[in-house]
C-alpha positions as CSV (number, residue, x, y, z in Angstrom):
1,X,113.5,129.9,113.5
2,X,112.2,130.6,116.7
3,X,111.9,128.4,119.9
4,X,108.5,126.8,121.0
5,X,106.4,123.9,121.5
6,X,105.5,122.0,118.2
7,X,101.8,122.1,117.6
8,X,99.9,119.4,115.6
9,X,96.6,121.2,115.6
10,X,94.5,124.4,115.6
11,X,91.9,125.9,117.5
12,X,89.0,127.9,115.8
13,X,87.5,130.3,118.1
14,X,84.6,131.1,115.8
15,X,82.2,133.9,117.6
16,X,83.2,133.6,121.4
17,X,80.9,136.2,122.6
18,X,77.5,134.7,121.7
19,X,77.0,132.7,124.6
20,X,73.3,131.7,124.5
21,X,72.8,132.4,120.9
22,X,74.6,128.9,119.6
23,X,71.2,127.1,119.0
24,X,69.4,129.8,116.7
25,X,72.6,130.8,114.8
26,X,73.1,127.0,114.2
27,X,69.8,126.7,112.8
28,X,69.9,130.1,110.6
29,X,73.5,129.3,109.3
30,X,72.5,125.6,108.6
31,X,69.2,127.1,106.6
32,X,71.3,129.5,104.9
33,X,73.8,126.8,103.6
34,X,70.9,124.7,102.6
35,X,69.3,127.4,100.7
36,X,72.7,128.4,99.1
37,X,73.2,124.5,97.8
38,X,69.7,124.4,96.6
39,X,69.6,127.8,94.8
40,X,72.9,127.5,93.1
41,X,72.3,124.0,92.2
42,X,69.0,125.1,90.9
43,X,70.5,127.6,88.6
44,X,72.8,124.9,87.0
45,X,70.0,122.8,86.5
46,X,67.7,125.5,84.8
47,X,70.6,126.6,82.5
48,X,71.4,123.0,81.1
49,X,67.8,121.9,80.8
50,X,66.7,125.3,79.0
51,X,68.2,125.5,75.3
52,X,67.5,129.3,75.3
53,X,69.7,129.6,78.4
54,X,72.8,128.1,76.9
55,X,74.7,131.2,75.9
56,X,77.9,132.7,77.2
57,X,76.5,134.7,79.9
58,X,74.7,131.8,81.6
59,X,77.7,129.5,81.0
60,X,80.1,131.7,83.2
61,X,77.0,131.8,85.6
62,X,76.9,128.1,85.9
63,X,80.6,128.4,86.8
64,X,80.1,130.9,89.4
65,X,77.1,129.0,91.0
66,X,79.2,125.7,90.9
67,X,82.0,127.7,92.6
68,X,79.6,129.3,95.4
69,X,78.5,125.7,96.3
70,X,82.2,124.4,97.0
71,X,83.0,128.0,98.5
72,X,80.4,127.8,101.1
73,X,81.2,124.0,101.6
74,X,84.8,124.8,102.8
75,X,83.6,127.2,105.5
76,X,80.0,126.4,106.8
77,X,80.4,122.8,108.1
78,X,83.2,124.0,110.3
79,X,81.3,127.0,111.4
80,X,78.5,125.0,112.5
81,X,80.8,122.7,114.5
82,X,81.9,126.2,116.6
83,X,78.2,126.6,117.6
84,X,77.7,122.9,119.1
85,X,81.4,122.0,120.2
86,X,83.0,123.9,122.9
87,X,86.6,123.7,121.4
88,X,86.7,123.3,117.8
89,X,89.9,121.7,116.7
90,X,91.1,121.2,113.4
91,X,94.4,119.2,112.5
92,X,97.2,121.3,110.8
93,X,96.8,119.4,107.2
94,X,93.0,120.0,107.4
95,X,93.7,123.6,108.4
96,X,96.0,124.3,105.5
97,X,93.4,122.1,103.1
98,X,90.7,124.4,104.0
99,X,92.6,127.6,103.6
100,X,93.8,126.4,100.0
101,X,90.4,125.7,98.9
102,X,88.8,128.9,100.3
103,X,91.3,131.0,98.6
104,X,91.6,128.9,95.4
105,X,87.8,129.3,95.1
106,X,87.7,132.9,96.2
107,X,90.5,133.8,93.6
108,X,88.7,132.1,90.9
109,X,85.3,134.0,91.8
110,X,87.2,137.1,91.2
111,X,88.5,136.0,87.8
112,X,85.1,134.5,86.8
113,X,83.3,137.8,87.6
114,X,85.9,139.7,85.6
115,X,85.4,137.4,82.5
116,X,81.6,138.3,82.8
117,X,82.2,141.8,82.7
118,X,84.3,141.2,79.6
119,X,81.3,139.1,78.1
120,X,78.8,142.0,78.9
121,X,81.5,144.5,77.3
122,X,81.5,142.7,74.0
123,X,77.7,142.1,74.2
124,X,76.7,145.7,74.7
125,X,79.6,147.5,72.9
126,X,80.2,145.1,70.2
127,X,76.9,143.5,69.3
128,X,77.6,142.8,65.7
129,X,81.0,141.1,66.5
130,X,79.9,139.2,69.8
131,X,78.6,136.0,68.2
132,X,81.9,135.6,66.3
133,X,84.1,136.6,69.3
134,X,82.5,135.1,72.0
135,X,82.5,131.4,70.8
136,X,81.8,128.2,72.8
137,X,85.4,127.2,72.5
138,X,86.6,130.8,73.8
139,X,83.9,130.5,76.7
140,X,85.4,127.2,77.8
141,X,89.1,128.5,77.5
142,X,88.1,131.7,79.5
143,X,86.2,129.6,82.3
144,X,89.1,126.9,82.2
145,X,91.7,129.7,82.4
146,X,90.1,131.2,85.6
147,X,90.1,127.9,87.4
148,X,93.6,127.1,86.4
149,X,95.2,130.6,87.4
150,X,93.2,130.4,90.6
151,X,94.4,127.1,91.5
152,X,98.0,127.9,90.4
153,X,98.1,131.2,92.2
154,X,97.1,129.6,95.6
155,X,99.1,126.5,95.1
156,X,102.3,128.1,94.7
157,X,101.8,129.8,98.3
158,X,100.3,126.4,99.7
159,X,103.5,124.4,98.7
160,X,105.8,127.0,100.9
161,X,103.1,126.9,103.5
162,X,103.0,123.4,104.2
163,X,106.9,123.1,104.6
164,X,106.5,125.5,107.4
165,X,107.1,124.1,110.9
166,X,104.4,125.4,113.6
167,X,104.9,126.2,117.4
168,X,103.5,128.5,119.9
169,X,100.0,129.7,119.9
170,X,97.4,127.4,118.0
171,X,94.4,129.5,118.6
172,X,93.0,131.1,115.3
173,X,90.3,133.8,116.2
174,X,88.4,133.2,113.1
175,X,85.6,130.8,111.7
176,X,87.9,129.5,109.2
177,X,91.6,128.9,108.8
178,X,92.7,132.3,107.7
179,X,96.3,132.5,106.3
180,X,97.0,135.6,108.8
181,X,96.8,133.5,111.8
182,X,98.4,130.5,110.4
183,X,101.6,132.5,109.4
184,X,101.6,134.0,113.0
185,X,102.1,130.3,114.3
186,X,104.8,129.3,112.0
187,X,108.4,128.7,113.6
188,X,110.2,130.3,110.6
189,X,110.6,133.4,108.5
190,X,107.5,133.8,106.4
191,X,108.4,136.9,104.7
192,X,108.6,135.4,101.3
193,X,105.2,134.1,101.7
194,X,104.0,137.4,102.9
195,X,105.2,139.0,99.9
196,X,103.9,136.3,97.4
197,X,100.5,136.8,99.2
198,X,100.7,140.5,98.9
199,X,101.5,140.2,95.0
200,X,98.7,137.8,94.3
201,X,96.3,139.9,96.5
202,X,97.2,142.9,94.2
203,X,97.0,140.9,91.0
204,X,93.5,139.5,91.9
205,X,91.5,142.1,93.6
206,X,92.5,145.6,92.4
207,X,93.7,144.0,88.9
208,X,90.4,142.5,88.4
209,X,88.6,145.4,89.9
210,X,90.3,147.9,87.3
211,X,89.6,145.7,84.4
212,X,85.7,145.5,85.5
213,X,85.6,149.2,86.1
214,X,87.1,149.9,82.7
215,X,84.6,147.4,80.8
216,X,81.7,149.2,82.8
217,X,82.9,152.5,81.7
218,X,82.5,151.6,78.1
219,X,79.2,149.9,78.9
220,X,77.4,152.9,80.5
221,X,79.1,155.0,77.6
222,X,77.5,152.8,75.1
223,X,74.2,152.7,76.9
224,X,74.1,156.3,77.2
225,X,74.2,156.8,73.4
226,X,71.0,154.8,73.1
227,X,68.2,157.2,72.0
228,X,65.2,156.0,73.9
229,X,65.0,155.4,77.7
230,X,63.2,152.0,77.3
231,X,66.3,151.2,75.1
232,X,68.5,152.1,77.8
233,X,66.8,150.4,80.6
234,X,66.7,147.1,78.6
235,X,70.3,147.3,77.8
236,X,71.2,147.9,81.2
237,X,69.1,145.1,82.6
238,X,71.3,142.6,81.0
239,X,74.4,143.5,83.2
240,X,72.4,144.7,86.3
241,X,72.6,141.4,88.1
242,X,76.2,141.0,87.3
243,X,76.9,144.6,88.6
244,X,74.9,144.0,91.7
245,X,77.1,140.7,92.6
246,X,80.2,142.6,91.8
247,X,79.4,145.5,94.0
248,X,78.6,143.1,97.0
249,X,81.9,141.2,96.6
250,X,84.3,144.1,95.9
251,X,82.5,146.1,98.6
252,X,83.2,143.5,101.2
253,X,86.7,142.8,100.3
254,X,87.7,146.5,100.2
255,X,86.3,147.2,103.4
256,X,88.2,144.7,105.1
257,X,91.6,145.6,103.5
258,X,91.6,149.3,102.7
259,X,89.9,150.8,106.0
260,X,92.1,152.2,108.5
261,X,93.0,149.8,111.6
262,X,91.2,150.0,114.6
263,X,90.8,148.3,117.9
264,X,87.6,146.3,116.9
265,X,88.8,146.1,113.2
266,X,89.0,142.1,113.6
267,X,85.5,141.7,115.0
268,X,84.2,143.7,112.3
269,X,86.2,141.9,109.7
270,X,84.9,138.6,110.9
271,X,81.2,140.1,110.3
272,X,82.2,141.3,106.9
273,X,83.8,137.6,106.5
274,X,80.4,136.6,107.0
275,X,78.9,138.5,104.0
276,X,81.5,137.6,101.8
277,X,81.6,133.9,102.3
278,X,78.1,132.9,103.6
279,X,75.4,135.8,102.5
280,X,76.7,136.5,99.2
281,X,76.7,132.9,97.8
282,X,73.1,132.7,99.0
283,X,72.1,135.9,97.4
284,X,73.7,135.4,94.0
285,X,71.1,133.0,92.9
286,X,68.2,135.5,94.1
287,X,69.8,138.2,92.5
288,X,70.3,136.6,89.1
289,X,66.7,135.2,89.3
290,X,64.7,138.4,90.3
291,X,66.6,140.8,87.8
292,X,66.7,138.3,84.9
293,X,63.6,137.6,82.8
294,X,65.0,134.6,81.1
295,X,65.8,132.7,84.1
296,X,62.5,133.7,85.6
297,X,60.6,132.3,82.4
298,X,62.8,129.0,82.6
299,X,62.1,128.5,86.2
300,X,58.3,129.1,85.4
301,X,58.6,126.5,82.7
302,X,60.4,124.0,84.6
303,X,57.7,124.4,87.4
304,X,54.8,124.1,85.1
305,X,55.8,121.6,82.7
306,X,55.4,118.7,85.1
307,X,52.1,119.9,86.2
308,X,50.9,120.0,82.5
309,X,52.4,116.6,81.7
310,X,50.7,115.0,85.1
311,X,47.3,116.5,83.8
312,X,47.7,114.9,80.4
């Protein structure tokens, strides 16, 4: 224990060096948030409305889109408040709740993307056995396991976190409640929590990345064995969108955690966090739409059918 005045709230600094840009940034972030909700919501509606899209790949895509909606919702509303309020205050229970959902949904996203890479591996490398292996029951079990594992990993740490007393500095130099600043404000030993966080990070990020890389090694090896260039391109196009999303997500996370520490590192980390928590959820629907003929076809069908029915 260390002595200090007990605190009951945290102050989120957001981006303090943007004087004069609060209004335009508020409008831009709000538009991004609306587009993220609309884009990911549209994917869910299209997949469930189009029978041809009700296959494992799009089932996992629906899980990812649903997750992205809530992932951004845990962060953006409070970020918007930092642009219009001089001092953005968040109560300690609210801060811990935001941190829980942020890391729970983030962890689940890594797991779902890993399962999507496994799905692509089976579809490309084991096409004859794919229908018998990737059944609807297995899809449901894999998706549910991702949510349960992500929830359990973060819940275990959160249960220890909520028991800590907090005192001293209550300023969080970020636009959401990150675990690092929260632990620094604790008036008790946090070594166990830090160890659990490190183990969870190793399991989720490098572990899922290793599985994904191995899956794509087998996928690329199989694609290269296809004799025709058209066949190789057509096969690779079925996993191109997933590979793009994986590259964006892991690229941002590995940049934050693996590069050498510098004096401006935390400012850069906040900028990268914007990519990870705001821009990537916005880009995902466009990546899967623009690179996927089935989704584009279903979208065109959904847009033309009402007009046809109206004409009749």
